[in-house]
N, C-alpha and C positions, 0 to 999 in steps of 0.2 A: 564755804570759806577755805577749805583745804585745797581745791584746785588753784585758787588765787595765790595761796602761799607757795605752792609748788612752782607756779609760773614766776613769782617774784624771786624765789631763790635761784631758779634757773637763769632768769634774766640778769640778775646781779652777778652770777658766776660768769656769764658771757661778757658782761661789761668789764669785769676784772681781767679776764683773758685778753680782751681787746686792748687793754691798757697795760699789758705785760705786768700784771700784778701778782699778788701772792697766790701761788698755786695751791698751797695748803688750804687757804680760805676757799678757793674754788672747789676743791675736793670736799670740804665740809658742806658747802652749799649744795653741791651736786648730790651728795649722799642724802641730805635732808629732802631735797626735791624728789630723788629717786624713791625714797621710802614712802613718801606721800603718794607719788604717782602709782607705785605698786599697790598700795593699800586700796586705792579707789579705781584701779584699772585704766589709767591714762596711758594706753599703749603708744600713741604717737610721741608723747612727752618722754616716755621711757627710752624710746629709740633715739630721740634727740640728745638726751643726757648721755647715753652710752656712746653715741657718736662723738660727742665732745671729749669724753674720756679717752677714746682712741686717738684723737688728735693731740691731746696733751701728752700721751705716752710717746708719741713720735718725736 
């Protein structure tokens, strides 16, 4: 169940970004997804989330 939650949080964050939405909410969702991904070792998902963070900083 945790992998699905991480994917859902990350997908929702991507949707919000694509629609020029609330960056604070994106950060919250990314943080939740990143915490889950780190706890269960989802390395590809960790890289994906960190990559989106870099894009948002630019």
